[in-house]
C-alpha positions as CSV (number, residue, x, y, z in Angstrom):
1,M,-11.2,-5.4,-16.9
2,I,-13.8,-4.6,-14.3
3,A,-11.0,-3.6,-11.8
4,L,-9.5,-1.2,-14.4
5,I,-12.8,0.4,-15.1
6,G,-13.4,0.8,-11.3
7,L,-10.0,2.3,-10.9
8,L,-10.6,4.8,-13.7
9,I,-14.0,5.8,-12.3
10,G,-12.5,6.2,-8.8
11,I,-9.7,8.5,-10.2
12,V,-12.2,10.6,-12.1
13,A,-14.5,10.9,-9.1
14,G,-11.6,11.9,-6.9
15,L,-10.5,14.6,-9.3
16,I,-14.0,16.0,-9.7
17,L,-15.2,15.8,-6.1
18,Q,-11.8,16.5,-4.5
19,P,-12.6,14.9,-1.1
20,A,-11.0,16.4,2.0
21,V,-9.3,14.1,4.5
22,P,-10.2,14.9,8.1
23,V,-7.3,16.4,10.1
24,F,-7.1,13.5,12.6
25,L,-6.7,11.0,9.7
26,Q,-4.0,12.9,7.8
27,P,-1.0,11.2,9.5
28,Y,-2.4,7.8,8.4
29,L,-3.0,8.5,4.8
30,P,0.6,8.2,3.5
31,I,1.0,5.1,5.5
32,A,-2.2,3.6,4.0
33,V,-1.0,4.5,0.5
34,V,2.4,2.9,1.0
35,A,0.9,-0.2,2.6
36,A,-1.6,-0.6,-0.4
37,L,1.3,-0.1,-2.9
38,D,3.2,-2.9,-1.1
39,A,0.3,-5.2,-1.4
40,L,-0.2,-4.3,-5.1
41,F,3.4,-4.9,-6.0
42,G,3.3,-8.2,-4.1
43,A,0.2,-9.2,-5.9
44,F,1.7,-8.4,-9.3
45,R,4.8,-10.4,-8.4
46,A,2.6,-13.3,-7.3
47,R,0.7,-13.1,-10.6
48,L,3.9,-13.3,-12.6
49,D,5.0,-16.3,-10.5
50,G,1.7,-18.0,-11.1
51,I,0.7,-18.1,-7.4
52,F,-1.7,-15.2,-7.1
53,D,-4.7,-15.8,-4.8
54,D,-7.3,-13.1,-4.4
55,R,-8.0,-14.0,-0.8
56,V,-4.3,-13.7,0.1
57,F,-4.3,-10.3,-1.7
58,L,-7.3,-9.1,0.2
59,V,-6.0,-10.2,3.6
60,S,-2.6,-8.7,2.7
61,I,-3.8,-5.3,1.8
62,L,-6.1,-5.1,4.8
63,S,-3.6,-6.4,7.3
64,N,-0.8,-4.2,5.9
65,M,-3.0,-1.1,6.3
66,V,-4.3,-1.9,9.7
67,I,-0.9,-2.9,11.2
68,A,0.8,0.2,9.7
69,A,-1.9,2.5,11.0
70,F,-1.8,0.9,14.4
71,L,2.0,1.4,14.6
72,V,1.6,5.0,13.7
73,F,-1.2,5.4,16.2
74,L,1.0,3.7,18.9
75,G,3.9,6.0,18.0
76,D,1.6,9.1,18.3
77,Q,0.5,7.9,21.8
78,L,4.2,7.4,22.8
79,G,5.2,10.8,21.4
80,V,7.4,9.3,18.6
81,G,4.7,9.2,15.8
82,S,6.9,10.7,13.1
83,Q,9.8,8.4,13.8
84,L,7.6,5.3,13.8
85,A,5.8,6.5,10.7
86,T,9.2,6.9,9.0
87,A,10.2,3.4,10.1
88,V,7.0,1.9,8.7
89,I,7.5,3.7,5.3
90,V,11.1,2.5,5.1
91,V,10.2,-1.1,5.8
92,L,7.3,-1.1,3.3
93,G,9.5,0.8,0.8
94,I,12.1,-1.9,1.0
95,R,9.4,-4.5,0.4
96,I,8.1,-2.5,-2.6
97,F,11.6,-2.3,-4.2
98,T,12.3,-6.0,-3.5
99,N,9.1,-6.9,-5.3
100,A,9.8,-4.4,-8.1
101,A,13.3,-6.0,-8.6
102,A,11.7,-9.5,-8.8
103,I,9.1,-8.2,-11.3
104,R,11.9,-6.6,-13.4
105,R,13.9,-9.8,-13.3
106,H,10.8,-11.8,-14.4
107,L,9.8,-9.4,-17.2
108,F,13.2,-8.5,-18.6
109,K,15.1,-11.6,-17.6
110,A,17.8,-9.3,-16.1
């Protein structure tokens, strides 16, 4: 319940304050969002399977975001930033859809 209240407060604060993302961080924002969504779907799947661990979730979300951002940074340094960012999003997207399918099978037995 505390997490839900914190989420709602964060959404309202974001809508009211409308924070601006610095230009040098803008390429990393979509990657961070997709990495966080991957960790959230994985956590929800783990919860349904009865194996959720908060430490694993915290390490998962942080490591996903750091590794994804590092890959995009590395791609920018090599001159292939957009291609590497696309690759990261595709890989994390596949993981999100795999977890979503497992969640669907668990909830709807289909």
